[in-house]
C-alpha positions, -999 to 999 in steps of 0.1 A, spaced: -448 -96 755 -440 -132 757 -423 -134 725 -399 -109 737 -395 -129 768 -385 -158 749 -364 -135 721 -343 -123 751 -338 -160 765 -328 -173 733 -304 -144 725 -289 -150 759 -286 -187 755 -267 -183 720 -244 -154 733 -234 -176 765 -229 -210 742 -206 -187 717 -187 -180 746 -177 -211 754 -173 -223 716 -202 -244 718 -212 -239 684 -175 -242 669 -172 -279 687 -202 -291 671 -190 -281 637 -157 -298 645 -174 -327 655 -205 -332 630 -186 -311 601 -220 -288 600 -205 -264 580 
């Protein structure tokens, strides 16, 4: 059960960060791709 809670938390965090363009900003800064 704890794993499901963690998965939900991570999924929510990723969704929020993606909505704010967080990963794109990181890619532009650090050239990750």
